[in-house]
N, C-alpha and C positions, 0 to 999 in steps of 0.2 A: 180775286181778293177785293175787298171793299175799297173803293177809291178814296174814301175818307181816311183810311189808314196810311195812305201814301206819304203825306207830310209827316205824320207821326213816326213812321219807321225810317224816314229819311233824316229827321233832325234829332230824335231822341238819342241814338247812339253817339252822335257828335257832341251833344250837350253833356251826356253822361261821361264821355271820355274826358272832356274838358274839366268837369267837376271832379272826376277821379284824379286827374293830374294835380288839381289844386289841393285835394285832400292829401295826396302823397307828398306834395310840396310842403305841407305844414310840418311834416316830420323833420324837415331840414332845419327847422328853427332850433333844434337841440344842439346844433353845431356851435352855437355861441356860448362861450364859457368865460366867466369873469377871470380876470388876471392874464388873459392872452392879449396879444396885440390885435389891433383892428385888422391888419393885413392877414394874420393867421386865422382869425375868425371868419373873414370873408372868403378865404381860400377853402376852409372847411365847409362853409355854407355852400359854395359852388360845387364842391364834390358831393355833398349831400343832396343837391338838386339834380344830380345826374339821372336818377330814375324818372323824375318829372320831365326832364328834357326828352328822355326816350319815349315816354307816353305822349308827349306833344308831337314828336316825330311820327308816332303811329297814327295819331289823329290826322296829321297832314297827309299821310299815305292814304288813310281812310277816306279823306275828302275826295280823292280821285279814284282809288281802288278799294271800295268797301270790303270786298272779299279778302283781300290781302291783310287789311287791318284787323278783320275778324280773326283770321288765323293767327296773326302776330299776338293779339291780345290774349287769345286762349292759350297759346304756347307760353306767353309770359306768366300767366296765372299758374299754369302747371309747373313752370320752372321755379316760381316762388314756393309753391307747395312742396316740391321735392327737395329743393336746396335750402329751404329755410331752417335755421337752427331752432325755430319755434314749433317744430313738428309735434311736440308734445302738447302744444296749446292750439287746439283746432279752432278756437275763436279767432286767433290772429290770422290763420289761413283763410277763414271765412271773411274777415274784414278786408284783407288785401287781395286775395285771389278771386273771390266770388264776384266782386264788381268787374274785374277784368273779364271773367268768363261771361257774365251777363252782357256786358258791352260788346264783347266779341261776337256773341250769338246774335245780337241785334244788328251788328254790322253785316254778318253773314246773311241776314234776312233782307237787307236793303236791295241787293241786285234782283231778287225775286220780285220785289215791288216794282222796280224800274221796267222789267220786261213786259209786264202786263199792261 
């Protein structure tokens, strides 16, 4: 493989996973509702951030073991696609699961670059 692709395939999955976690984290902002106490809103916000924390944990795993993170991200994307109540809306599956699949595939390509 071309040596100029090494940094690309090493950093792009990590950056994409971080950006994807930020994107998923934006959905947690809908936890804030007027009329509820600050403590209740913050507790709901923390619960809504759980998927973001899971993605960041996968990123941390991927930093050391890219293959494991690749498999985890692909499985997470498949789990969302099969368990999502929005199965009738393929656009939502594409928006949430496709970035996980692409990032997972890039993580799986990282060890091949390291070996060469």
